[in-house]
NUGUPA-401844 format. One record per atom (N, C-alpha, C): residue in three letters; x, y, z negated. Coordinates in pm, whole numbers, padded with zeros to 5 digits, always signed. Example, Ala and Ser with C-alpha at 12.3 -4.5 7.8 and 13.67 -1.06 7.14 Angstrom:
residues 2
ALA+01319-00569-00780 ALA+01230-00450-00780 ALA+01320-00330-00780 SER+01285-00225-00708 SER+01367-00106-00714 SER+01290+00003-00787 
end
This chain:
residues 226
MET+00084-00120+00000 MET+00000+00000+00000 MET+00088+00125+00000 LYS+00065+00214+00096 LYS+00142+00337+00105 LYS+00106+00430-00012 LYS+00209+00497-00064 LYS+00193+00584-00180 LYS+00205+00730-00136 VAL+00105+00811-00170 VAL+00105+00953-00132 VAL+00101+01038-00259 LEU+00197+01129-00271 LEU+00203+01220-00385 LEU+00138+01353-00348 ILE+00041+01396-00427 ILE-00027+01524-00407 ILE+00028+01624-00510 VAL+00087+01733-00461 VAL+00135+01839-00550 VAL+00049+01962-00522 GLU-00054+01979-00602 GLU-00158+02081-00576 GLU-00214+02129-00709 ASP-00213+02263-00730 ASP-00260+02315-00858 ASP-00409+02341-00862 GLU-00479+02338-00747 GLU-00625+02349-00747 GLU-00682+02211-00779 ARG-00731+02195-00900 ARG-00771+02062-00948 ARG-00879+01998-00862 ASP-00981+02076-00826 ASP-01090+02020-00745 ASP-01039+01969-00611 LEU-00951+02046-00547 LEU-00895+02003-00418 LEU-00808+01881-00436 ALA-00727+01879-00541 ALA-00639+01764-00565 ALA-00721+01636-00584 GLU-00831+01647-00658 GLU-00916+01530-00681 GLU-00984+01486-00552 LEU-01025+01583-00470 LEU-01088+01551-00341 LEU-00988+01481-00249 LEU-00866+01530-00248 LEU-00762+01468-00166 LEU-00734+01325-00214 ALA-00725+01308-00344 ALA-00699+01175-00400 ALA-00812+01079-00365 TYR-00936+01126-00375 TYR-01052+01042-00342 TYR-01047+00996-00197 ASN-01021+01090-00106 ASN-01019+01055+00036 ASN-00900+00965+00072 LEU-00787+00988+00008 LEU-00671+00903+00033 LEU-00696+00760-00013 GLU-00754+00746-00131 GLU-00783+00612-00184 GLU-00889+00543-00100 LYS-00984+00621-00047 LYS-01086+00564+00041 LYS-01022+00511+00170 GLU-00911+00574+00212 GLU-00840+00532+00333 GLU-00741+00419+00305 GLY-00731+00377+00179 GLY-00643+00264+00146 GLY-00506+00302+00095 TYR-00485+00430+00060 TYR-00357+00474+00006 TYR-00363+00480-00146 GLN-00246+00471-00208 GLN-00237+00497-00351 GLN-00205+00645-00369 ALA-00286+00716-00447 ALA-00269+00860-00463 ALA-00212+00892-00601 LEU-00108+00974-00603 LEU-00050+01027-00727 LEU-00075+01177-00727 VAL-00116+01234-00839 VAL-00152+01375-00845 VAL-00070+01448-00950 THR-00010+01561-00910 THR+00058+01650-01004 THR+00014+01792-00973 GLY+00028+01882-01074 GLY-00025+02016-01057 GLY+00077+02128-01054 THR+00205+02095-01074 THR+00309+02198-01071 THR+00425+02150-00985 GLY+00507+02245-00941 GLY+00622+02210-00860 GLY+00723+02126-00933 VAL+00752+02162-01057 VAL+00850+02087-01136 VAL+00804+01943-01157 GLU+00676+01929-01195 GLU+00622+01795-01217 GLU+00621+01715-01087 GLY+00588+01782-00976 GLY+00587+01715-00847 GLY+00725+01665-00808 LEU+00827+01748-00830 LEU+00964+01709-00798 LEU+01009+01591-00883 GLU+00978+01595-01012 GLU+01014+01485-01101 GLU+00945+01356-01060 THR+00815+01366-01024 THR+00739+01248-00983 THR+00794+01191-00853 ALA+00830+01279-00760 ALA+00886+01233-00632 ALA+01015+01157-00654 ARG+01100+01206-00742 ARG+01228+01139-00770 ARG+01207+01005-00839 ARG+01103+00998-00921 ARG+01077+00876-00996 ARG+01002+00772-00914 GLU+00899+00815-00840 GLU+00810+00722-00771 GLU+00850+00695-00626 LEU+00927+00786-00564 LEU+00968+00774-00424 LEU+00847+00742-00334 PRO+00752+00833-00324 PRO+00632+00809-00244 PRO+00665+00802-00095 ASP+00570+00752-00017 ASP+00588+00743+00129 ASP+00561+00876+00197 LEU+00487+00965+00130 LEU+00453+01096+00184 LEU+00418+01190+00070 ILE+00450+01319+00088 ILE+00416+01419-00013 ILE+00328+01526+00050 LEU+00211+01551-00010 LEU+00126+01664+00027 LEU+00162+01776-00069 LEU+00221+01882-00018 LEU+00283+01983-00104 LEU+00221+02120-00080 ASP+00157+02175-00183 ASP+00101+02309-00173 ASP+00215+02411-00174 LEU+00198+02518-00099 LEU+00302+02622-00092 LEU+00304+02707-00218 MET+00186+02748-00264 MET+00176+02837-00380 MET+00151+02754-00506 LEU+00257+02733-00583 LEU+00249+02653-00704 LEU+00302+02733-00823 PRO+00249+02706-00942 PRO+00298+02777-01061 PRO+00439+02732-01098 GLY+00523+02829-01133 GLY+00656+02796-01183 GLY+00760+02774-01076 MET+00729+02690-00979 MET+00825+02654-00874 MET+00750+02644-00742 MET+00785+02730-00648 MET+00715+02734-00519 MET+00734+02604-00441 GLY+00636+02576-00353 GLY+00645+02456-00271 GLY+00770+02453-00185 THR+00811+02570-00135 THR+00933+02574-00053 THR+01056+02535-00135 GLU+01059+02573-00261 GLU+01170+02536-00349 GLU+01170+02385-00374 VAL+01052+02329-00394 VAL+01040+02185-00413 VAL+01090+02111-00289 CYS+01046+02158-00172 CYS+01085+02094-00047 CYS+01236+02101-00026 SER+01294+02216-00055 SER+01439+02231-00042 SER+01513+02136-00135 ALA+01464+02124-00258 ALA+01528+02034-00355 ALA+01518+01889-00309 LEU+01404+01851-00251 LEU+01388+01715-00200 LEU+01488+01688-00089 ARG+01507+01785+00000 ARG+01595+01766+00116 ARG+01742+01766+00078 HIS+01776+01819-00039 HIS+01916+01823-00080 HIS+01955+01705-00169 SER+01865+01608-00180 SER+01894+01488-00259 SER+01892+01365-00168 ASP+01996+01284-00173 ASP+02001+01162-00091 ASP+01883+01071-00120 LYS+01836+01073-00244 LYS+01728+00984-00287 LYS+01595+01019-00223 THR+01570+01147-00202 THR+01437+01191-00155 THR+01441+01257-00018 ARG+01558+01265+00043 ARG+01574+01338+00169 ARG+01481+01289+00279 GLY+01458+01157+00284 GLY+01382+01099+00393 GLY+01232+01096+00374 ILE+01181+01146+00260 ILE+01036+01142+00235 ILE+00968+01251+00318 PRO+00872+01217+00403 PRO+00801+01319+00482 PRO+00722+01413+00392 VAL+00720+01541+00429 VAL+00648+01643+00352 VAL+00550+01714+00443 LEU+00423+01715+00402 LEU+00318+01789+00473 LEU+00274+01902+00382 MET+00299+02026+00425 MET+00266+02141+00341 MET+00121+02182+00358 LEU+00057+02212+00244 LEU-00081+02261+00240 LEU-00077+02404+00189 THR-00141+02495+00260 THR-00137+02632+00214 THR-00252+02714+00269 ALA-00288+02817+00195 ALA-00391+02910+00241 ALA-00331+03019+00327 ARG-00201+03021+00338 ARG-00132+03124+00415 ARG-00090+03066+00550 GLY-00135+03132+00658 GLY-00109+03077+00791 GLY-00023+03164+00880 ASP+00040+03269+00820 ASP+00125+03355+00901 ASP+00244+03277+00954 GLU+00294+03321+01070 GLU+00406+03250+01133 GLU+00528+03245+01041 ILE+00554+03352+00966 ILE+00671+03354+00880 ILE+00662+03245+00774 ASP+00541+03215+00726 ASP+00524+03109+00627 ASP+00554+02972+00688 ARG+00510+02952+00814 ARG+00539+02826+00881 ARG+00689+02811+00904 VAL+00752+02919+00945 VAL+00897+02914+00971 VAL+00972+02880+00844 VAL+00937+02946+00733 VAL+01004+02919+00605 VAL+00981+02775+00562 GLY+00856+02728+00577 GLY+00826+02589+00540 GLY+00909+02490+00620 PHE+00917+02509+00752 PHE+00995+02419+00836 PHE+01144+02433+00806 GLU+01188+02555+00776 GLU+01329+02576+00746 GLU+01369+02500+00620 MET+01279+02490+00524 MET+01306+02416+00401 MET+01298+02265+00421 GLY+01248+02221+00540 GLY+01247+02079+00569 GLY+01111+02014+00576 ALA+01003+02093+00575 ALA+00869+02033+00587 ALA+00853+01968+00724 ASP+00781+01858+00729 ASP+00757+01788+00856 ASP+00636+01844+00929 ASP+00541+01897+00854 ASP+00423+01954+00917 ASP+00360+02052+00819 TYR+00255+02120+00867 TYR+00198+02233+00796 TYR+00051+02242+00834 ILE-00038+02249+00735 ILE-00180+02263+00765 ILE-00238+02371+00675 VAL-00322+02456+00734 VAL-00372+02574+00663 VAL-00511+02547+00605 LYS-00530+02585+00480 LYS-00661+02577+00415 LYS-00751+02688+00468 PRO-00882+02665+00480 PRO-00948+02535+00462 PRO-00927+02448+00584 PHE-00909+02319+00563 PHE-00884+02227+00673 PHE-00986+02115+00672 SER-00999+02053+00787 SER-01087+01938+00800 SER-01019+01817+00736 MET-01091+01748+00648 MET-01035+01629+00584 MET-01003+01522+00689 ARG-01085+01515+00793 ARG-01060+01417+00900 ARG-00928+01448+00970 GLU-00905+01577+00999 GLU-00780+01614+01065 GLU-00661+01585+00975 LEU-00674+01614+00846 LEU-00565+01588+00753 LEU-00531+01439+00750 MET-00635+01353+00745 MET-00610+01209+00740 MET-00545+01161+00870 LEU-00583+01220+00983 LEU-00520+01184+01110 LEU-00373+01223+01108 ARG-00343+01339+01054 ARG-00203+01383+01047 ARG-00122+01294+00954 ILE-00183+01257+00842 ILE-00114+01170+00746 ILE-00082+01036+00811 ARG-00180+00979+00881 ARG-00156+00850+00947 ARG-00045+00862+01051 ALA-00046+00974+01125 ALA+00056+00994+01230 ALA+00194+01005+01168 ILE+00207+01081+01059 ILE+00337+01098+00995 ILE+00387+00966+00937 LEU+00299+00891+00872 LEU+00339+00764+00813 LEU+00376+00662+00921 ARG+00301+00664+01030 ARG+00333+00574+01142 ARG+00469+00609+01201 ARG+00495+00737+01216 ARG+00621+00782+01273 ARG+00738+00749+01181 SER+00719+00767+01051 SER+00829+00744+00958 SER+00858+00596+00938 SER+00760+00509+00970 SER+00780+00365+00952 SER+00836+00297+01076 GLN+00847+00371+01186 GLN+00902+00313+01308 GLN+01049+00283+01290 GLU+01094+00176+01355 GLU+01235+00138+01349 GLU+01320+00246+01414 PRO+01428+00289+01347 PRO+01513+00391+01408 PRO+01587+00337+01530 ASP+01620+00428+01620 ASP+01695+00391+01739 ASP+01840+00367+01700 THR+01884+00242+01702 THR+02021+00209+01662 THR+02108+00169+01780 THR+02062+00195+01900 THR+02143+00162+02018 THR+02267+00250+02019 GLU+02368+00204+02090 GLU+02495+00273+02092 GLU+02499+00387+02195 ARG+02387+00414+02259 ARG+02387+00512+02367 ARG+02406+00654+02315 GLN+02460+00735+02403 GLN+02472+00878+02379 GLN+02408+00952+02495 ILE+02347+01064+02464 ILE+02288+01149+02567 ILE+02362+01282+02565 THR+02411+01322+02680 THR+02485+01447+02690 THR+02413+01542+02784 MET+02387+01663+02734 MET+02327+01769+02815 MET+02412+01894+02791 GLY+02493+01930+02890 GLY+02582+02044+02871 GLY+02676+02017+02755 THR+02677+02108+02658 THR+02765+02091+02540 THR+02698+02012+02428 ILE+02571+01972+02449 ILE+02497+01897+02347 ILE+02521+01748+02364 VAL+02562+01681+02257 VAL+02578+01535+02259 VAL+02492+01477+02148 ILE+02402+01386+02185 ILE+02314+01319+02088 ILE+02360+01175+02072 ASP+02403+01138+01952 ASP+02445+01001+01922 ASP+02325+00930+01861 CYS+02265+00839+01938 CYS+02139+00776+01896 CYS+02158+00677+01781 ALA+02277+00621+01768 ALA+02301+00523+01661 ALA+02309+00591+01525 SER+02377+00705+01520 SER+02397+00773+01392 SER+02300+00889+01371 HIS+02219+00919+01474 HIS+02128+01034+01469 HIS+02205+01164+01447 ARG+02326+01172+01502 ARG+02408+01292+01490 ARG+02398+01372+01620 VAL+02396+01503+01605 VAL+02395+01593+01720 VAL+02514+01688+01707 THR+02593+01697+01813 THR+02704+01792+01814 THR+02686+01889+01930 VAL+02733+02010+01909 VAL+02734+02112+02013 VAL+02878+02163+02024 ALA+02938+02143+02141 ALA+03078+02181+02164 ALA+03168+02121+02057 GLY+03136+01997+02015 GLY+03219+01925+01920 GLY+03186+01947+01774 SER+03100+02044+01743 SER+03064+02072+01604 SER+02928+02011+01572 GLU+02920+01940+01459 GLU+02794+01876+01422 GLU+02691+01980+01378 ILE+02566+01959+01422 ILE+02454+02046+01388 ILE+02359+01970+01296 GLU+02322+02032+01186 GLU+02231+01967+01092 GLU+02086+01995+01132 LEU+02015+01888+01168 LEU+01875+01900+01210 LEU+01786+01821+01115 THR+01661+01867+01100 THR+01563+01788+01029 THR+01524+01669+01117 SER+01454+01573+01059 SER+01411+01456+01135 SER+01325+01495+01254 THR+01233+01589+01233 THR+01144+01630+01341 THR+01220+01705+01449 GLU+01313+01793+01410 GLU+01393+01866+01508 GLU+01476+01769+01593 TYR+01532+01667+01528 TYR+01610+01568+01602 TYR+01522+01495+01703 LYS+01405+01452+01660 LYS+01315+01378+01750 LYS+01270+01465+01867 LEU+01247+01593+01839 LEU+01206+01686+01945 LEU+01318+01704+02047 LEU+01440+01724+01999 LEU+01554+01740+02090 LEU+01577+01614+02171 LEU+01571+01498+02105 LEU+01592+01371+02175 LEU+01487+01351+02283 TYR+01362+01383+02252 TYR+01254+01364+02349 TYR+01275+01454+02471 LEU+01311+01580+02447 LEU+01336+01671+02558 LEU+01455+01626+02641 ALA+01559+01575+02574 ALA+01678+01528+02645 ALA+01648+01404+02729 GLU+01566+01314+02674 GLU+01531+01192+02748 GLU+01447+01225+02871 HIS+01382+01339+02869 HIS+01302+01382+02983 HIS+01364+01506+03047 GLY+01496+01510+03049 GLY+01571+01625+03095 GLY+01522+01680+03229 GLY+01495+01810+03233 GLY+01452+01877+03355 GLY+01303+01873+03379 ARG+01230+01788+03305 ARG+01086+01778+03324 ARG+01014+01865+03222 VAL+00907+01929+03265 VAL+00829+02015+03176 VAL+00740+01927+03089 MET+00752+01945+02957 MET+00672+01870+02862 MET+00567+01963+02802 LYS+00441+01932+02824 LYS+00333+02014+02769 LYS+00335+02009+02616 ARG+00291+02118+02554 ARG+00287+02123+02408 ARG+00200+02010+02352 GLU+00086+01985+02418 GLU-00004+01879+02371 GLU+00064+01742+02378 LEU+00145+01721+02482 LEU+00216+01594+02497 LEU+00324+01580+02390 LEU+00390+01691+02358 LEU+00491+01688+02252 LEU+00426+01656+02118 LEU+00309+01716+02091 LEU+00237+01685+01967 LEU+00204+01536+01960 GLN+00167+01480+02074 GLN+00128+01339+02078 GLN+00248+01246+02063 ASP+00357+01275+02136 ASP+00468+01180+02141 ASP+00574+01203+02034 VAL+00591+01327+01989 VAL+00690+01356+01885 VAL+00627+01353+01747 TRP+00511+01419+01735 TRP+00443+01424+01606 TRP+00346+01306+01587 GLY+00304+01244+01696 GLY+00214+01130+01686 GLY+00068+01166+01672 TYR+00029+01289+01713 TYR-00109+01332+01701 TYR-00186+01297+01827 ASN-00283+01211+01813 ASN-00366+01171+01927 ASN-00491+01260+01935 PHE-00473+01389+01916 PHE-00582+01485+01926 PHE-00518+01621+01950 VAL-00599+01718+01989 VAL-00546+01851+02015 VAL-00523+01921+01882 GLY-00398+01937+01844 GLY-00365+02001+01718 GLY-00323+02146+01738 ASP-00258+02202+01640 ASP-00213+02340+01645 ASP-00078+02343+01717 THR-00076+02389+01841 THR+00047+02387+01920 THR+00149+02487+01868 ARG+00110+02575+01775 ARG+00208+02666+01715 ARG+00314+02588+01639 THR+00278+02468+01592 THR+00376+02382+01527 THR+00492+02354+01621 VAL+00461+02325+01748 VAL+00564+02298+01847 VAL+00649+02423+01869 ASP+00583+02537+01888 ASP+00655+02661+01914 ASP+00751+02696+01801 THR+00706+02679+01678 THR+00790+02712+01563 THR+00912+02620+01557 HIS+00892+02491+01582 HIS+01004+02397+01581 HIS+01102+02426+01693 VAL+01051+02461+01810 VAL+01140+02493+01922 VAL+01225+02616+01887 THR+01165+02717+01826 THR+01239+02836+01786 THR+01350+02800+01688 ARG+01318+02718+01588 ARG+01418+02675+01490 ARG+01528+02595+01558 LEU+01491+02506+01649 LEU+01588+02422+01718 LEU+01682+02507+01803 ARG+01628+02602+01876 ARG+01711+02691+01957 ARG+01813+02764+01871 ASN+01768+02816+01758 ASN+01857+02891+01670 ASN+01972+02803+01619 LYS+01940+02679+01584 LYS+02043+02590+01532 LYS+02143+02549+01640 LEU+02097+02540+01764 LEU+02185+02500+01873 LEU+02274+02614+01922 GLY+02247+02736+01878 GLY+02328+02849+01920 GLY+02312+02877+02069 ASP+02425+02902+02136 ASP+02420+02933+02280 ASP+02357+02818+02359 ALA+02377+02694+02312 ALA+02321+02579+02383 ALA+02169+02578+02378 GLY+02112+02652+02283 GLY+01967+02659+02272 GLY+01901+02720+02394 GLU+01980+02794+02474 GLU+01925+02855+02594 GLU+01886+02750+02699 MET+01934+02626+02679 MET+01897+02519+02772 MET+01752+02473+02752 ILE+01693+02507+02638 ILE+01551+02477+02616 ILE+01471+02591+02677 LYS+01411+02564+02790 LYS+01339+02666+02866 LYS+01190+02665+02833 THR+01132+02783+02821 THR+00988+02796+02805 THR+00924+02807+02943 VAL+00827+02722+02971 VAL+00751+02731+03095 VAL+00615+02787+03057 ARG+00597+02914+03082 ARG+00480+02986+03033 ARG+00349+02918+03075 GLY+00263+02897+02976 GLY+00134+02837+03002 GLY+00135+02685+03000 PHE+00256+02624+02992 PHE+00264+02478+02995 PHE+00336+02422+02873 GLY+00466+02451+02861 GLY+00540+02392+02751 GLY+00688+02420+02761 TYR+00769+02315+02747 TYR+00913+02332+02741 TYR+00985+02225+02822 LYS+01109+02257+02862 LYS+01195+02158+02925 LYS+01338+02187+02885 LEU+01421+02083+02888 LEU+01562+02095+02857 LEU+01640+02068+02984 GLU+01718+02167+03025 GLU+01798+02148+03147 GLU+01926+02228+03136 GLU+02029+02177+03203 GLU+02158+02244+03202 GLU+02154+02366+03295 
end
């Protein structure tokens, strides 16, 4: 049984989330503060964390950053829940290592679909083949999940790595935002394509000059080409 940790200070919402998760066959753990959530994550090692952005004492972004800086919890997927939907909040959330972001009020059905997609994606066998993909100065080592640009290693989140790999595997072809949501994020429905845009912006920044190889095709999506 997959274990989902809910870190949410709104008690009614936390209980509603726990009820729906258990109805879907998950084990739900509930905490109401950032500190308690971080301690529970380290102790229980859940399969997924639903993390509110605005928490008493310790912000959700701080919790997410702490999770990502620990070898023990680094690989746990984090889905941020927040009433704030400004682009800067999404950027900060992704910068701290969140895998996805959903704005309150949200559809419980959509949330459950996202949870299933994230858990399905995280349970897939990693690509351990010895192949390397080279695009210009970018080298992707599929066995170690390492990315280097002009010989220097670039630190990417799991989602950023998967996005770059997908674009590289389809080098020169335009990938629609909806297709990226489906194949990289695993969403089999029309989601918020701003998630894709925000990740592409972060990825470009991390790649430096090589980020210019990720081209925006207005009205369609993105492609990676030398």
